[in-house]
N, C-alpha and C positions, 0 to 999 in steps of 0.2 A: 793362631793367637793374633798374631800382627795384625792381619787382616782386619779381624775384629774393634781391636783397639783403632784403626784407622777410620774404621767405618764409626766409632764412637765419636771420635776426635772432629770428624767431617761434620757430625751431625751439631755436635756443640759450638762447629764454629759458624756453621749456616743457618743453624736456628734461629741468632738473633735478628738476621739480614730478611729470612722468613716472614718471623711476624713482624716486622717492621714494614714490609712489603702488602701482609695482609692488612696491617692497620691504616697503611694509606687508601688499599682497593675498599674494606669500608669506610674508610672518612671520606671517599670521593662516591659511594653509593649514597652517602648522607646524604651530601652536599647534593647530587644529584635528583634525590629524591623530598630534599627541602625545596626544589625548584618545580615538582609538579604542584598540579589544583590538588586542592584540600580533600580527604576524602574518610570513610571509616576504617578502620583496623580492620584489618585481613588475617584469615585464620592461615594455617599452612595447608600446602597442595590447593583448598579450594578458593582461595582467597575469599572474597564477596559473595560467591553464588549464594551462599547459604540465606542472604539477606533481598534476594531475587524472589518474589512470591509466584502467584498464577498468573498476575496482570503485571509483568515487568514494569510499565509505563507509569502503575498507580507507586509501587514499591520505589521507584528511582525518583517521582515526585515527591514523595513522602521524606528520601535521605537528601535530596538537594534543599529542601526544608531548612536543614541540617548545617550540610556542609556547602552550602550553595550553588550558584549558577554553573559555574565550572569543575567538574566534580571527579575525580580519581578513582575507577574501582579497579580490581584485580579480577578478573572472572576466572575460577580457573586457572590456566596458564598464561590468558591476554590479557593483556592492557589493556583498560576502557575509557573513555572519556565521554563524559554525558554534558550534555548541553541542555539548559532548562529555563532560559529567559532570551526573551528579544535582544536585548544587550549584547549577548554573549553569541546568538546566532549572526546578528548585523555584523558583529567584529570577524566573524570567521568566513561569512560570505562575500565581505566587502574585500577583507584583506587575507586569506588563504584559503579561497576556493578552489585553488589548483591541486596546493598540499592537501585539502580533504576532499579529493576524488576520485579516490582508489574505493576499493570495493572488497571487503575479507573474503576470503577462500572460506565457504560452506558447506558441507558436506553432502547436504541434500540437493541443493541448489546447483550444486555441478555436476549432476547426475539429469535433474528435471531440465536443467537446460541446455543439453547437447553440450558440455564442456563449456557453459558460459557462450555458449552463439549469441546470447538476446541481449537483450538492453539492458537491463533492469541489473543482471548480477556482471556482467561484464567488467574484465579490467580496463582502466581510465588506457588509453593509446589510441592506434590509426583503427584498429577493427573497429571499437566502441564507438569513435567518432563517425567513422563512413556507414553506418547499420543505423546508428542515430538519426545521420543526415538524411539516409533513403527515407526512414521513416517519418521523419516529420515533414520533408518537400515534398514524397511524393504521397501521404497518407494521411498526415494531421495538419494540413493547412486547410484555412475557413472555407474554401473552392471545394475540396475535397469531401470533408467532413457533411456541405451543405449538398451533396452528390448523394449521401446514405437517408435524404432526407424522409424520401418515399419509405424505407425501411423501416425508421423509426415512426413514421407515423400509421402505417399498415399493422404493427405489431402493437401498438398502443390500444389503436383502437378493436384489434381482438383481446386484447385486455379487457378493455372495458365491457365489450360485449359479455366476455364469457363473465364477470363480478355481475352484471345485468341480470342474467339469466340465478344467478344465487344470493339476489338481495334478503334482507330479513335472516340472515342464519350466519354462524361467525365462519369468516374466511380467514384462511391462513394466508396473511401481506405478506409473509416472508417468502413465503412459497411463489405468490404470486410475480413478487420484485425480483428475485433469481430467476424464474421462468422469463420474464421478459426480457431482463438483461441478457442472459443466455443464448437467446432467439435472436436479437438483434446482430449481437458479437458475432456468432455461427453465419448470421447471413451476411454481414459484412465481412467477414473473414475469408467465410468459407463458400460464398455464392448459394448459402439456402439457408431458410430457416427450419426445417423437415425436425431437425435435432433438439430437442428439449430434454427437461429432467427425467424424463421416464420412459425414455428411449437409448436401446443400447449401443455398445459401441463393438459390439461382435464378442467381446472378449471376455462378457460376465460384469461388466462393469459398466450402469447408465453413469450417461455423459454426466448427471450432476455429482454422482457419487464419484466417478473419476476428475472432475474439478474440485469436490471436496478432501477426498483423500492427499491431493495436490499438495491444496493449502495446509492439511493438517502436517503432512512432511516438513513441508518448509517454513514452519513455525514453532514446531515440537522441540523441546530441548533434545540436542543431538550433541551426547559426548566428545565425540570429535570436531565439535565447531570450537569447544572451551578446552580439550585438551588431544590434540591433533595427534598423539603418537598413539593415541589409544582408540583409532581410526578403528583398529581388528575387532575391537567389544562388540561393535555392528553388526558382525556377521552373525553373535549368539544372540543378541539380544529382539533379535528380529525384524530389527530396520532395515537393513541390507536383503530381507526377503520382500518386504512390504515395496522397497525403492524400485527392486526388479520387476515386479509385479505391475506397477504405474507404471513406470516407463516403458514396459512393452507395450501395456493398453494404448499409451499415450502417442507410441510411436506407431505403433499399428494403423493406428487411427487416422494420425496426422501424414504416414503414407499414402492411405486410401483417399484422401482428400486431394492431394499434390496429383496423384495419376490421374484421377477424375479433372484434373483443371489441365493436364496434359493431351488426353482427350482432344484430339483436334474434331470430331464430330457431338463435342457436347455445345447443348445451346449455349449460345452468352448471351447474358444478360443488358441490359440498358449500359450501365457503369461497371469497371474494373473491379472486382473485388479483391480484397487484399492480396491475395496469392496469383491474382493475376499479374499486380502490382511488381511483386517480388519474383516473379517467373521471369517477367519481361527484364529488370535491374539483371536477372540473373546472367542476361547475354549481355550485359554491357561491358564491355574488354576495357573499359576506361578504369576501371575497378582498378584497386591497388593492391586486392587478393581475387582469389575465385571464390566467390558467390556458390555454396556448395548447398544440396538439400538439406544438411543438418545446422545453417546458417538460418535457412528460411524455417526450419521447425522450434528452432530457438524463438525465432522472435514472434510466433503463433504463439506458442505456449504464453510469453507475457502475456499478448491479447488476449488469451482466450484465461487467464489467468486474473491479470488485472483489470481488464474491463471488463469481466462480468462481474467480478465481488465491490469495485469501487462504488460502481452505479447502484445496485442492489441493495447495499447494504446503507447506501446515503437515503434513497427512499423509502428506506423501512425506520430510520433513526429519526428523521423528518416527520413520516407519519407517526411515530410513537408519540415524538414533541410535541404536536399537535394536538393528538387526543390527551396529553395532559394538560394540556392549556387551551381549554375550547374558547376563549378571547382571543386568540392570537390565531386560532384555527377559525376562527367566525371572519375575522378581518380578511385573512388570507383569502378564502371561499368567496367575500363579498368582493374583494377586487378580481379574480376570476372572473368573476359572471358577471359584472359589471361590464368590464372591458370589455369579454367576448361577446356579450348582448350586442354591445354597439356596430358590432359588425355582422351580424344577423347570421349568427354561424348555430350549430347544435355541439360542436367540438372545440375543445383547442385547436389552432393550428401553430404552426412554427414563428408566424410571422407575428402573433400574438405575442409570442413573449418577450420580445422587446419591452412591450408596455408593462409588464409585471415584475412592477419595483418591489413591493412589500412579500412578493414570493420570494425574489432572488433573496432577501434579506433573510426569511425564514430561510433559505438552502445554505445562505453562509452563515448561521447561527449554529443550522447544524454541523455542517465540517466542523464549527470552530468548537464544539462543546463534544461531537464526536467524528474527530479524522479521522480518514479511513484506515490510515496506519499510521496510529499513534507514536509510533519512535520512528518514523519514517525509513527508510530502508537502511541499513547500517553504513556506515562509512568507513575507510582506512585512510591516515594518514602514509602520503609516500615517503616524506621525509621529516627530519626533525626541525620543531619550526618555535618560535617563541608566542603564545598568544596573552592579548591585554598588558604587554610588554614588561611581564613578571613572570609566566609562568611556562614550563618546557613541556613541550609534548616530543615525545620519541617516536620517530618514524612508526610504523608497524602498531601503532595505536587503532583499539577500534573504537569507531565514534558515532553515538546515538545522541542523534536530535529529538527530544521528549517533546514533541509538538502536542501531547497534551499539558503537559505544563506552561510551554511556553504562552498557547492560545490562554491558559485562566491567569497569567501573570496579574494579580492584584494593582500592582504599577503602570499597567498598561490598560487594564480592561475594569471598568466600574461592574460591581458586583458578578466577579467572572462566573460564577455558580448559575448564574441565572439565564433561563431562558429566554432570551431578550432580544429579537430582532429589530426590535427599532434603534438600536445599536449601528446598525449598519444603513440607516436613511441618513443623505444628506453628508456622506463622507465619502473617502477616496479608498479607503480599505480593501483590498482586492485580495483575491488567493493566486496570484501568478507568478508568487517571491519576490516581489518590490516591498512587501513590507512582514516585516519580519517578526513583528506580531502578530503574523497570521500565515501560517506555513501548512493546510491539509496536503498542497502536494510539492512538500519542497521548494529548495531554492536553489539558484546558481547552475552549473555545469550538468548535475547530474538529477534537476531538477525533473517531477512527470510531463512526458512531452505530449500526452494524450487527454490534457485538459478541455480541450477545444471537443475530441470525440466523448467526452462522459457528460460534459456541463450539458447539452440540450436534451439530451436520453430523461437526465435528470429531470429538468425544468417542464419539459413537454408530458412525461408519464406522473409529474407530482398535477401540474396542471390538469390535469385532466379525473386526475381521481377527487380532486377539489369539486373542479365542475359539475359532474356526474353524477355524484352520491353524495349525502348526506351521512358522515361517520359516526359512528358510538362504539364505544366498549362491550365486549357482552354481558349478559344479564349479572349481576352479583361482584361486577367487576368498577369499581372507583377510578378516577383517575389519579388519584395518590396512590393509590395501589399495584399501579403498572411498572411491572417487574421492567427495571431497566439494567439489570445485570450484562457485563460484559464480558466475551470471552473473544479473547488473542488469536489471530490467523496472522495471514500476513495482511489482512485487515482487520480491523475491529468489528466482529457481527452484535450483534444482539442475541444472548446465550439464550434468552426464551424467547421462541416463535411468536409475532405479532399478530395475535388473532383480534378480528375489529368485525363489525357489522357493518354493509352498506345498505343502504335504505334510501329513497323516495327517489330514484332517477330524473334527473331535472331535465325539464325538453321546456328551454325556455322562447321557443318559436316551433310554430306548425310549419 
């Protein structure tokens, strides 16, 4: 009895102190919350996940119109910041880039990137700096990209020949663009162009299917990305099974091409391919870490996935916009044909590309309205920081830069929803991360390092498509009826494949 009385008296004595402690803690949380950027009210457990639709960049853009250019959400258990204006992007990239250079730990990315051995998803630190330096200095310099010129020219010429054999019938231009990009990437990365979307990797996956499934796994909603303690759920919903199968196929395929490159009797090409460079670098004892085959495969996954989809989707969206805007298409076509005619050429060469100023503007406008990755690649804050002198952003906050919203901000763009390439003529706005109203490839330390690789292929392919053929939509489809619905993977693809008809191959000179 005395014990019970003592317990009751103790509770009575300590209860006021406990209530005061809880009150102070709640008040502190309220003060901290008041320093966060504005955002919509959240539900218990799921937070704001219910407000994210099938097209997250569109859902977040609509929310930002109500809550502001810097918006704070709770996605499951993950605190999330959404940046939706050029001004806020400039503030972060200019003053806080280092703090915002982290990457969140994403479930599928960890597996498919060989435990973050790639560039895209690797945590910010010594490994990432070194592997990025190797890729940029060895693979993405202007000189190195020019050395791949023959590959681009050859594959674009084959594309034109194949289209010429199928004139006046509807062509799946989406399939053509992905095949072209895949062949160029395979040739540059693996030293072979025999692999296209129709050939098998030997494990039951066709190469294009393997690419597509990898993209899906990286982009789909994954419960572990928003509720990390529920990662066990992926053992029962089929995600782990799909991940394991895809990874095994990808790993076996990459092992095979690496083994081929280690064969001393393998015929050497005119230029080193990417695997040659990475294997040569592997022997460099000056590196602060041992470059293992898993690191090489992680980099190859980056190049294989991003290199293919970024170029292909840009070609597809640009052609779709040209078909919807016949006057723009005619103007671009006239420029290409008149400039190339001056050189007495039957095809567009890479030396012709600097003269095609309007085509370059068309491509920029396509990137503006259809950024390859509309939310870029998510980042994560490394430590607490203050934004705009008033908002406290906690460490370990996931960050989305909504390029789709930034690039259609009416404060910075006249008629932002209109496809109007002329806006890029006679101005200095570029896509290399220095103009914060235009960020198709990101900016700062984590900006895309492969811009030099992607741009020449896109320009060469589009220039030759416009030079060699007249393009129309299939019978019964009018320009205003062309479906422009998006589907988001790691890159933003056109949901319905683009079918169109090529006619009257142009032979300007005999």
